C-alpha positions in Angstrom: -47.0 6.7 -13.1 -47.8 7.1 -10.0 -46.7 9.6 -7.7 -43.8 7.3 -5.7 -42.6 6.4 -9.0 -42.5 10.1 -9.8 -40.9 11.1 -7.2 -38.2 8.0 -7.3 -37.5 9.2 -11.1 -36.7 13.0 -9.6 -34.2 11.6 -7.6 -32.7 9.8 -9.8 -31.9 12.8 -11.9 -29.4 13.8 -9.0 -27.9 10.9 -8.1 -24.8 10.9 -10.0 -24.2 14.1 -8.9 -24.8 13.4 -4.9 -22.9 10.5 -5.4 -20.3 12.8 -6.5 -20.7 14.9 -4.0 -20.1 12.0 -0.8 -17.3 10.8 -3.0 -15.5 13.9 -2.1 -17.0 14.4 1.7 -16.2 11.2 2.4 -13.2 9.7 0.3 -15.2 6.1 0.5 -17.2 4.7 -2.3 -19.1 2.6 0.0 -19.8 4.9 2.8 -20.8 7.5 -0.5 -23.4 4.8 -1.3 -24.8 4.9 2.0 -24.8 8.7 2.5 -26.4 9.1 -0.8 -29.3 5.9 0.6 -29.4 8.0 3.9 -30.4 11.0 1.5 -33.0 9.0 -0.4 -34.7 8.1 2.7 -35.0 11.4 3.9 -36.5 12.7 0.3 -38.6 10.1 0.5 -40.4 11.3 3.3 -40.2 14.7 2.5 -42.9 16.9 0.7 -40.6 18.8 -1.1 -43.5 19.9 -3.6 -42.5 23.6 -2.3 -38.3 23.3 -3.2 -37.9 24.8 -6.0 -34.1 24.0 -6.3 -34.4 20.2 -5.8 -30.6 19.9 -7.1 -29.5 22.3 -3.9 -31.9 20.8 -1.4 -30.3 17.2 -2.3 -26.9 18.5 -2.1 -27.2 20.2 1.2 -29.2 16.8 2.7 -26.4 14.8 1.5 -24.0 17.2 3.2 -25.5 16.7 6.2 -25.4 13.5 6.1 -21.8 13.5 5.1 -20.6 16.0 7.7 -22.6 14.0 10.3 -20.3 10.9 9.1 -16.9 12.9 9.6 -17.5 14.1 12.9 -18.6 10.5 14.0 -14.8 9.4 12.6 -13.1 12.4 14.5 -14.6 11.2 17.9 -13.4 7.5 17.1 -10.2 8.4 15.5 -7.0 8.0 18.2 -4.6 9.6 15.8 -4.4 13.6 14.9 -6.7 14.8 12.4 -3.8 15.3 10.0 -3.1 12.0 9.9 -2.5 10.3 6.5 -5.1 8.6 4.7 -5.1 7.3 1.1 -9.3 7.6 0.3 -10.5 5.0 -1.8 -8.8 5.4 -5.1 -11.2 5.1 -8.5 -9.0 2.4 -10.9 -9.8 1.6 -14.5 -7.8 1.1 -17.6 -7.1 4.0 -19.8 -8.6 2.5 -23.0 -11.9 1.6 -21.5 -14.5 4.4 -20.7 -16.6 4.2 -17.0 -19.1 6.8 -17.4 -20.2 6.0 -14.0 -16.6 6.4 -12.4 -16.1 9.7 -15.1 -19.0 10.7 -13.2 -17.8 10.7 -9.9 -14.2 12.1 -11.3 -16.4 15.4 -13.3 -13.9 17.9 -11.9 -10.7 15.3 -12.3 -10.3 14.7 -8.7 -7.0 13.4 -8.4 -5.7 11.3 -5.5 -3.6 13.8 -4.0 -6.6 16.4 -3.8 -8.6 13.4 -2.1 -5.6 13.1 0.1 -5.8 16.4 1.2 -9.5 16.7 2.0 -8.9 14.0 4.1 -6.4 16.2 6.7 -9.3 19.1 6.4 -11.6 19.1 9.6 -15.3 18.4 9.3 -16.6 21.7 8.4 -14.0 22.9 6.4 -14.2 20.1 4.1 -17.8 20.6 3.9 -17.4 24.6 3.2 -15.0 23.6 0.4 -16.3 20.6 -1.4 -20.2 22.1 -1.4 -18.7 25.8 -2.2 -15.4 25.2 -4.6 -16.3 21.9 -6.4 -20.4 22.4 -6.4 -21.2 25.9 -6.3 -23.6 25.8 -3.3 -23.6 29.6 -1.9 -22.2 30.1 1.5 -25.6 31.5 2.8 -27.0 27.6 2.2 -24.0 26.2 3.5 -23.6 27.8 7.4 -26.9 26.2 8.5 -25.2 23.0 8.2 -22.1 24.2 10.2 -24.1 26.7 12.4 -21.8 29.7 11.3 -22.4 32.5 9.8 -22.1 32.9 6.4 -18.7 35.1 6.6 -17.1 32.4 8.9 -18.2 29.8 6.2 -16.3 31.5 3.5 -13.1 32.0 5.8 -13.6 27.9 6.5 -13.4 27.7 2.4 -11.0 30.0 2.2 -8.4 28.4 4.6 -9.2 24.8 2.8 -8.5 26.4 -0.2 -5.3 27.2 0.5 -4.1 23.9 1.4 -5.3 22.4 -1.5 -3.8 25.0 -3.4 -0.4 24.3 -1.5 -0.7 20.5 -1.0 -2.4 19.5 -4.6 -1.6 21.3 -7.4 -3.7 20.5 -10.6 -2.0 17.8 -12.8 -1.0 18.5 -16.3 -4.2 17.9 -18.6 -2.6 15.9 -20.9 -2.8 12.5 -20.0 -0.1 11.7 -22.5 2.6 13.9 -20.7 1.5 12.3 -17.3 2.3 8.7 -18.8 5.6 10.4 -20.2 6.4 11.1 -16.9 5.4 8.0 -14.6 6.9 5.5 -17.5 10.4 7.4 -16.7 10.4 7.3 -13.0 10.0 3.5 -13.0 12.5 3.1 -16.1 14.8 4.9 -14.0 14.1 2.6 -11.1 14.7 -0.3 -13.0 17.9 0.7 -14.3 19.3 1.9 -11.0 19.4 5.4 -12.5 19.8 8.1 -9.7 20.0 10.9 -11.5 17.4 10.2 -14.2 15.1 9.6 -11.6 16.0 12.8 -9.9 15.7 14.7 -13.0 11.7 13.2 -13.8 10.5 14.1 -9.8 10.0 17.6 -8.6 12.3 19.1 -6.1 9.5 19.2 -3.6 8.1 16.2 -4.6 6.1 14.1 -1.6 5.6 10.9 -1.6 2.7 9.8 1.4 2.2 6.1 1.7 -0.7 4.5 3.3 0.0 1.0 5.3 -2.9 0.7 7.3 -3.4 1.5 10.9 -0.2 2.7 12.2 1.8 2.2 8.9 2.1 6.1 7.5 5.5 7.3 6.1 5.6 10.5 4.3 9.0 11.0 2.2 9.7 14.4 1.0 12.2 16.2 -1.6 13.9 14.5 -4.9 16.8 13.1 -3.6 15.0 11.6 -0.2 12.1 10.3 -2.9 15.1 8.8 -5.1 16.5 6.8 -2.3 13.8 4.5 -2.5 14.6 3.5 -5.9 16.0 0.3 -5.2 12.2 -0.6 -3.8 10.6 0.8 -6.9 12.9 -1.6 -8.9 12.0 -4.3 -7.2 8.2 -3.2 -7.9 8.7 -2.9 -11.4 7.5 -6.2 -12.8 4.3 -6.2 -11.4 3.5 -2.7 -12.7 0.1 -2.1 -14.4 -0.3 1.0 -16.1 -3.7 2.4 -14.8 -5.5 5.5 -14.5 -6.3 6.4 -10.5 -8.7 9.2 -10.1 -8.5 10.2 -13.5 -4.8 10.3 -13.4 -1.6 8.4 -15.0 -0.9 6.2 -12.2 -0.3 2.1 -11.8 -1.7 -1.2 -10.0 1.1 -3.3 -8.5 -0.3 -6.5 -8.4 1.0 -10.5 -9.4 -1.2 -12.2 -11.8 -4.1 -13.5 -10.2 -3.7 -11.9 -6.9 -4.8 -9.1 -4.9 -2.7 -5.7 -5.6 0.4 -5.0 -3.8 0.0 -1.6 -3.8 -2.0 1.3 -5.7 0.0 4.2 -6.8 -1.3 7.7 -8.2 0.9 10.1 -9.6 0.4 14.2 -9.9 2.6 15.3 -12.9 2.9 19.3 -13.4 5.0 20.6 -16.4 6.2 17.2 -16.9 7.7 16.4 -13.6 6.1 14.4 -10.6 5.5 16.5 -7.6 3.5 13.7 -5.9 3.2 10.1 -5.4 -0.2 8.6 -3.2 0.4 5.0 -2.4 -2.1 2.8 -1.2 -0.5 -0.2 0.7 -3.2 -1.4 3.3 -3.7 -5.5 2.7 -7.4 -5.1 3.7 -8.4 -2.2 1.6 -6.2 -3.3 -1.2 -8.2 -6.8 -1.4 -11.6 -5.2 -1.6 -10.8 -3.0 -4.6 -12.1 -3.1 -8.3 -9.1 -3.6 -10.4 -10.6 -6.1 -13.0 -9.2 -5.7 -16.2 -6.0 -3.9 -15.4 -3.0 -5.7 -16.7 0.3 -5.1 -18.5 
């Protein structure tokens, strides 16, 4: 094995972790791949023989690349930073393992959490993702955002509070999650308003992303349940799926691109968040092969 092949092999050992970092940072599968490729180019032209912790070094390189992408997005965006955006969902059948996707979701990064990450300022997102999700020390993150370690810690703490408030950890039992989702669609199909309210947390939030300037947020069980007629119309086309590792559905007619992807966050048997991607352009590019009734 020549030196270049050996060097490439060392990088490949870390690719899965780097993709996971980039996906959490960017919320886009394609942009995450681009970020990892950029990290490879930087690695390939750098002498890393003196680097003691290659995993940490590569993680900070990817973090820096992603930070630049996020800052570029912020300068282009006309909407405020907290405008609703649903990131790229990762979709698969419940009964079909996908090791590559599971590597991206090693810590069960539900879509609700990804939505909250999208609302963070770039430096906040970097500090939280690198420290809380990948255990990078604050003194290694600080130089990336040109802050002190103490200020970086404060950014991560602020982001953590927002995540805990807006994206609670879902029930670990997937069967319990699916039971709540099935009850939701059964109640909406039957027009049973009381049953629908019963499966929703009183403070449930419904976030739907329909594309540019077509976003909507509903709060509260009664407000969300009032959309039961809409949900009942979708029922014939609901295909169960795992969305970012949690129970959800793909709504699609046979042989056509999805109408929507719906991710549910279930806590203690009740739905606390529903995140819906309805943007036709983005839905057309999703990989949903094998999702069926």
